[in-house]
ZAVOVEX-819630 format. One record per residue (C-alpha): residue number from 1; x, y, z. Coordinates in nm, 2 decimals. Example, Ala and Ser with C-alpha at 12.3 -4.5 7.8 and 13.67 -1.06 7.14 Angstrom:
<rs>
  num      xx      yy      zz
    1    1.23   -0.45    0.78
    2    1.37   -0.11    0.71
</rs>
This chain:
<rs>
  num      xx      yy      zz
    1    0.46   -2.72    2.03
    2    0.76   -2.47    2.03
    3    0.90   -2.38    1.74
    4    1.25   -2.34    1.64
    5    1.34   -2.12    1.37
    6    1.63   -2.07    1.19
    7    1.92   -1.78    1.30
    8    1.87   -1.66    0.95
    9    1.51   -1.56    0.99
   10    1.56   -1.37    1.30
   11    1.65   -1.05    1.15
   12    1.37   -1.05    0.88
   13    1.07   -0.89    1.00
   14    0.70   -0.87    0.83
   15    0.69   -0.60    0.54
   16    0.60   -0.28    0.67
   17    0.40   -0.23    0.36
   18    0.21   -0.57    0.43
   19    0.16   -0.44    0.78
   20   -0.02   -0.07    0.66
   21   -0.20   -0.31    0.38
   22   -0.42   -0.51    0.68
   23   -0.55   -0.15    0.80
   24   -0.65   -0.09    0.44
   25   -0.93   -0.34    0.47
   26   -1.09   -0.02    0.57
   27   -1.24    0.09    0.24
   28   -1.23    0.47    0.35
   29   -0.87    0.48    0.37
   30   -0.67    0.65    0.09
   31   -0.38    0.48    0.03
   32   -0.04    0.62   -0.10
   33    0.12    0.33    0.05
   34    0.13    0.07   -0.19
   35    0.32    0.01   -0.57
   36    0.05   -0.12   -0.75
   37    0.00   -0.04   -1.11
   38   -0.29    0.22   -1.19
   39   -0.67   -0.01   -1.26
   40   -0.66    0.17   -1.61
   41   -0.33    0.05   -1.69
   42   -0.38   -0.32   -1.74
   43   -0.43   -0.47   -2.10
   44   -0.75   -0.67   -1.96
   45   -0.88   -0.72   -2.33
   46   -0.59   -0.85   -2.47
   47   -0.50   -1.05   -2.16
   48   -0.85   -1.25   -2.19
   49   -0.81   -1.28   -2.55
   50   -0.48   -1.42   -2.54
   51   -0.60   -1.69   -2.27
   52   -0.90   -1.80   -2.48
   53   -0.69   -1.86   -2.74
   54   -0.43   -2.02   -2.60
   55   -0.68   -2.25   -2.43
   56   -0.88   -2.35   -2.75
   57   -0.55   -2.39   -2.98
   58   -0.36   -2.62   -2.75
   59   -0.47   -2.65   -2.39
   60   -0.24   -2.92   -2.26
   61    0.04   -2.70   -2.38
   62   -0.06   -2.44   -2.12
   63   -0.18   -2.66   -1.85
   64    0.15   -2.89   -1.86
   65    0.48   -2.86   -1.66
   66    0.72   -2.66   -1.82
   67    1.12   -2.58   -1.86
   68    1.29   -2.45   -1.57
   69    1.47   -2.14   -1.79
   70    1.13   -2.04   -1.92
   71    0.91   -2.10   -2.20
   72    1.12   -2.09   -2.54
   73    0.82   -1.87   -2.71
   74    0.83   -1.66   -2.44
   75    1.22   -1.63   -2.38
   76    1.25   -1.52   -2.77
   77    0.98   -1.25   -2.74
   78    1.11   -1.14   -2.40
   79    1.44   -1.10   -2.51
   80    1.37   -0.90   -2.82
   81    1.14   -0.64   -2.63
   82    1.39   -0.64   -2.35
   83    1.70   -0.59   -2.59
   84    1.51   -0.37   -2.87
   85    1.69   -0.06   -2.78
   86    2.02   -0.30   -2.79
   87    2.33   -0.35   -2.58
   88    2.16   -0.54   -2.27
   89    2.20   -0.95   -2.42
   90    2.56   -0.96   -2.49
   91    2.77   -1.25   -2.60
   92    2.78   -1.50   -2.37
   93    2.45   -1.38   -2.18
   94    2.18   -1.61   -2.12
   95    1.82   -1.53   -2.01
   96    1.59   -1.71   -1.73
   97    1.22   -1.65   -1.68
   98    1.14   -1.59   -1.31
   99    0.85   -1.57   -1.08
  100    0.84   -1.19   -1.05
  101    1.14   -0.94   -1.00
  102    1.13   -1.08   -0.62
  103    1.26   -1.43   -0.71
  104    1.57   -1.28   -0.90
  105    1.68   -1.12   -0.55
  106    1.62   -1.48   -0.40
  107    1.82   -1.67   -0.66
  108    2.11   -1.46   -0.70
  109    2.16   -1.44   -0.34
  110    2.13   -1.82   -0.29
  111    2.38   -1.88   -0.57
  112    2.64   -1.61   -0.48
  113    2.60   -1.59   -0.11
  114    2.71   -1.81    0.24
  115    2.53   -1.71    0.54
  116    2.71   -1.40    0.66
  117    2.87   -1.28    0.33
  118    2.80   -0.91    0.26
  119    2.55   -0.75    0.02
  120    2.60   -0.36   -0.10
  121    2.26   -0.17   -0.09
  122    2.16    0.18   -0.14
  123    2.00    0.34    0.16
  124    1.69    0.34    0.14
  125    1.62    0.07   -0.11
  126    1.32   -0.16   -0.17
  127    1.23   -0.35    0.13
  128    1.10   -0.68   -0.06
  129    1.50   -0.72   -0.19
  130    1.64   -0.63    0.17
  131    1.43   -0.88    0.33
  132    1.53   -1.19    0.04
  133    1.90   -1.10    0.13
  134    1.83   -1.15    0.50
  135    1.67   -1.46    0.45
  136    1.93   -1.62    0.24
  137    2.17   -1.51    0.54
  138    2.32   -1.19    0.39
  139    2.48   -0.93    0.58
  140    2.38   -0.56    0.43
  141    2.61   -0.30    0.40
  142    2.42    0.03    0.33
  143    2.54    0.32    0.12
  144    2.36    0.65    0.17
  145    2.24    0.91   -0.10
  146    2.41    1.25   -0.12
  147    2.23    1.54   -0.31
  148    1.99    1.30   -0.51
  149    2.27    1.06   -0.59
  150    2.46    0.75   -0.45
  151    2.73    0.89   -0.24
  152    3.02    0.75   -0.44
  153    3.28    0.78   -0.19
  154    3.09    0.57    0.07
  155    3.03    0.34   -0.21
  156    3.42    0.28   -0.32
  157    3.44    0.22    0.09
  158    3.18   -0.03    0.10
  159    3.31   -0.19   -0.18
  160    3.67   -0.21   -0.07
  161    3.61   -0.29    0.29
  162    3.62   -0.64    0.42
  163    3.49   -0.86    0.45
  164    3.45   -0.80    0.05
  165    3.09   -0.81   -0.08
  166    2.96   -1.06   -0.30
  167    2.75   -0.82   -0.48
  168    2.58   -0.50   -0.50
  169    2.22   -0.42   -0.55
  170    2.12   -0.12   -0.73
  171    1.79    0.03   -0.89
  172    1.93    0.30   -1.11
  173    1.58    0.41   -1.27
  174    1.30    0.58   -1.08
  175    1.44    0.40   -0.74
  176    1.20    0.27   -0.52
  177    1.13    0.45   -0.25
  178    1.27    0.77   -0.38
  179    1.20    0.80   -0.74
  180    1.51    0.92   -0.83
  181    1.72    0.83   -1.12
  182    2.12    0.76   -1.17
  183    2.31    0.97   -1.37
  184    2.50    0.87   -1.68
  185    2.81    0.99   -1.52
  186    2.74    0.81   -1.18
  187    2.66    0.48   -1.36
  188    2.99    0.50   -1.54
  189    3.16    0.59   -1.23
  190    2.96    0.30   -1.05
  191    3.07    0.06   -1.33
  192    3.41    0.17   -1.27
  193    3.43    0.06   -0.93
  194    3.26   -0.25   -0.96
  195    3.55   -0.32   -1.23
  196    3.80   -0.20   -1.00
  197    3.68   -0.42   -0.69
  198    3.54   -0.71   -0.88
  199    3.22   -0.69   -0.73
  200    2.94   -0.78   -0.94
  201    2.59   -0.55   -0.97
  202    2.23   -0.68   -0.95
  203    2.07   -0.41   -1.14
  204    1.67   -0.41   -1.07
  205    1.50   -0.25   -1.33
  206    1.13   -0.28   -1.30
  207    1.01    0.07   -1.35
  208    1.27    0.15   -1.64
  209    0.98    0.12   -1.94
  210    0.79    0.42   -1.71
  211    0.99    0.71   -1.81
  212    0.74    0.98   -1.85
  213    0.99    1.31   -1.83
  214    1.34    1.36   -1.95
  215    1.56    1.11   -2.19
  216    1.64    0.77   -2.14
  217    1.99    0.69   -1.96
  218    2.14    0.36   -2.07
  219    2.10    0.07   -1.84
  220    2.43   -0.03   -1.63
  221    2.41   -0.36   -1.84
  222    2.39   -0.16   -2.15
  223    2.71    0.01   -2.03
  224    2.85   -0.31   -1.93
  225    3.17   -0.44   -2.14
  226    3.29   -0.68   -1.84
  227    3.02   -0.93   -1.76
  228    2.99   -0.71   -1.42
  229    2.58   -0.69   -1.43
  230    2.30   -0.93   -1.38
  231    2.04   -0.73   -1.51
  232    1.64   -0.79   -1.40
  233    1.35   -0.68   -1.61
  234    0.99   -0.74   -1.50
  235    0.66   -0.74   -1.67
  236    0.49   -0.68   -1.37
  237    0.44   -0.30   -1.40
  238    0.38   -0.30   -1.76
  239    0.15   -0.60   -1.81
  240    0.02   -0.74   -1.46
  241    0.19   -0.81   -1.12
  242   -0.03   -1.08   -1.08
  243    0.11   -1.29   -1.37
  244    0.43   -1.28   -1.18
  245    0.68   -1.27   -1.45
  246    1.01   -1.14   -1.48
  247    1.34   -1.19   -1.67
  248    1.71   -1.22   -1.53
  249    1.97   -1.17   -1.79
  250    2.34   -1.22   -1.73
  251    2.66   -1.44   -1.85
  252    2.58   -1.78   -1.90
  253    2.77   -1.91   -1.62
  254    2.57   -1.74   -1.36
  255    2.22   -1.82   -1.54
  256    2.31   -2.19   -1.53
  257    2.31   -2.19   -1.14
  258    2.03   -1.98   -1.12
  259    1.86   -2.24   -1.31
  260    1.93   -2.53   -1.08
  261    1.83   -2.30   -0.76
  262    1.50   -2.23   -0.91
  263    1.46   -2.57   -0.97
  264    1.46   -2.65   -0.61
  265    1.21   -2.33   -0.57
  266    0.92   -2.35   -0.77
  267    1.05   -2.57   -1.10
  268    0.90   -2.33   -1.35
  269    0.74   -1.97   -1.34
  270    0.36   -2.01   -1.41
  271    0.35   -2.12   -1.77
  272   -0.01   -2.00   -1.84
  273    0.13   -1.64   -1.77
  274    0.45   -1.67   -1.97
  275    0.25   -1.78   -2.31
  276   -0.01   -1.53   -2.27
  277    0.23   -1.23   -2.24
  278    0.46   -1.40   -2.52
  279    0.13   -1.35   -2.75
  280    0.08   -0.99   -2.60
  281    0.46   -0.92   -2.71
  282    0.41   -1.06   -3.04
  283    0.06   -0.91   -3.12
  284    0.06   -0.60   -2.93
  285    0.13   -0.26   -3.05
  286    0.37   -0.23   -2.74
  287    0.50    0.12   -2.81
  288    0.12    0.22   -2.79
  289    0.05    0.06   -2.49
  290    0.39    0.20   -2.29
  291    0.27    0.54   -2.39
  292   -0.06    0.51   -2.26
  293    0.09    0.40   -1.93
  294    0.34    0.67   -1.94
  295    0.07    0.93   -1.99
  296   -0.16    0.77   -1.69
  297    0.17    0.81   -1.44
  298    0.27    1.14   -1.59
  299   -0.10    1.29   -1.51
  300   -0.11    1.10   -1.15
  301    0.26    1.22   -1.07
  302    0.17    1.61   -1.19
  303   -0.12    1.61   -1.01
  304    0.01    1.48   -0.68
  305    0.33    1.72   -0.69
  306    0.08    2.02   -0.79
  307   -0.10    1.94   -0.47
  308    0.17    1.90   -0.24
  309    0.30    2.21   -0.39
  310   -0.02    2.38   -0.27
  311   -0.07    2.22    0.09
  312    0.28    2.12    0.20
  313    0.49    2.30    0.45
  314    0.79    2.51    0.32
  315    1.00    2.32    0.53
  316    0.89    1.97    0.36
  317    1.11    1.88    0.06
  318    1.04    1.57   -0.16
  319    1.17    1.43   -0.51
  320    0.99    1.49   -0.83
  321    1.05    1.17   -1.02
  322    1.08    1.17   -1.39
  323    0.91    0.83   -1.38
  324    0.81    0.53   -1.18
  325    0.56    0.54   -0.92
  326    0.72    0.70   -0.61
  327    0.74    1.01   -0.43
  328    1.01    1.07   -0.15
  329    0.89    1.32    0.13
  330    1.15    1.46    0.37
  331    1.00    1.59    0.70
  332    1.19    1.82    0.90
  333    1.46    1.66    1.15
  334    1.21    1.79    1.45
  335    0.88    1.55    1.32
  336    0.84    1.22    1.48
  337    0.78    1.04    1.15
  338    0.63    0.72    1.31
  339    0.40    0.92    1.48
  340    0.32    1.17    1.20
  341    0.25    0.82    0.97
  342    0.03    0.69    1.26
  343   -0.19    1.00    1.28
  344   -0.21    1.02    0.90
  345   -0.33    0.65    0.90
  346   -0.62    0.76    1.16
  347   -0.70    1.04    0.97
  348   -0.77    0.78    0.68
  349   -0.46    0.85    0.45
  350   -0.21    0.56    0.46
  351    0.18    0.60    0.35
  352    0.51    0.39    0.44
  353    0.77    0.56    0.69
  354    1.13    0.58    0.54
  355    1.28    0.39    0.79
  356    1.11    0.05    0.64
  357    1.36    0.10    0.35
  358    1.69    0.12    0.55
  359    1.92   -0.17    0.64
  360    1.85   -0.14    1.00
  361    1.48   -0.04    1.09
  362    1.52    0.10    1.40
  363    1.77    0.41    1.29
  364    1.62    0.78    1.25
  365    1.44    0.84    0.94
  366    1.27    1.16    0.88
  367    1.10    1.06    0.53
  368    0.80    0.86    0.39
  369    0.73    0.70    0.10
  370    0.41    0.79   -0.14
  371    0.28    0.64   -0.46
  372    0.09    0.80   -0.71
  373    0.02    0.52   -0.93
  374   -0.24    0.34   -0.74
  375   -0.50    0.60   -0.60
  376   -0.74    0.78   -0.82
  377   -0.71    1.10   -0.88
  378   -1.02    1.22   -0.66
  379   -0.80    1.06   -0.35
  380   -0.46    1.19   -0.48
  381   -0.63    1.55   -0.43
  382   -0.80    1.47   -0.09
  383   -0.53    1.27    0.07
  384   -0.25    1.52   -0.01
  385   -0.48    1.81    0.16
  386   -0.48    1.58    0.45
  387   -0.12    1.55    0.47
  388   -0.05    1.88    0.39
  389   -0.27    2.00    0.66
  390   -0.09    1.77    0.91
  391    0.26    1.90    0.81
  392    0.16    2.26    0.87
  393    0.06    2.17    1.22
  394    0.31    1.87    1.36
</rs>
């Protein structure tokens, strides 16, 4: 049978990360390509204990259908945790549980965009979100970075151009793929532009709790006084990504529409996962847990950066993140990045080519993304040496 696929899927390609993962079946490969939490970052014992207690105390409550908005006890505990520093949940706001942060992107574009509507995105940006917007028929309008920050002049042009965008998608903290963080001054200017041009901001903040250097910067949601921000918080990076639990917070009018869209998507997020995380938020010392994660990622990031300093060519530049999971590496303009990445894979090291994170992955991009959270310390040392040798000769 010849299948007739929808027009909106024509511009959606398989994730470059997923394609690289196929090669990782070779256990000899050192992967800097993913974005998984470190193996020693999971609260395994606490998850087992909470799960056993739930199944012993009231198993049917875990196994039955749940509310689309989310389990009430989970929503209470999640809201308290997310808002513990104040200012994220405003008067008139509502919270919804989603099946990972990825579903926030899907639901937002479903309820806000018609096919052909424009979404403004940072360039580069998270590939999963770009694909989600494309799958819902959105046209992407990229805004480049300049000196480590989003180019505000280009952003204003993107917001003021016709057709008017439905929303802009930003990752202010430890951006994926670059690892950079938006300054407080830039955040204020972005909010001012959003207000001036009346464009909603979708603030994706999966890495915000993973700051291991510097001072916290208020989120766009905390700074927002005009209902301009839809805020996404995830438990994937601080609990377990396999549980697929995140939350979206915004004005109740928007969240209510997302609830309706979610009913048609998956009815509700995994109830067992919600209830387990709720128990952990209620019983765990979250400050101690987060401090443990920050220590793990700080050590791995510093190790990777130190090894890069030792082995990489002086012509190669890279970001120095204060948190999160990623480092963005710029190669000299004469280097064919695709060829470099393919050769690295032949030498048993996997990285992700930068073009995968652009609105049009056929654009030239002399960069690649490295992940420091997942590989072991031994693999970081070995893998960076291999890449470093390549930068000296490529």
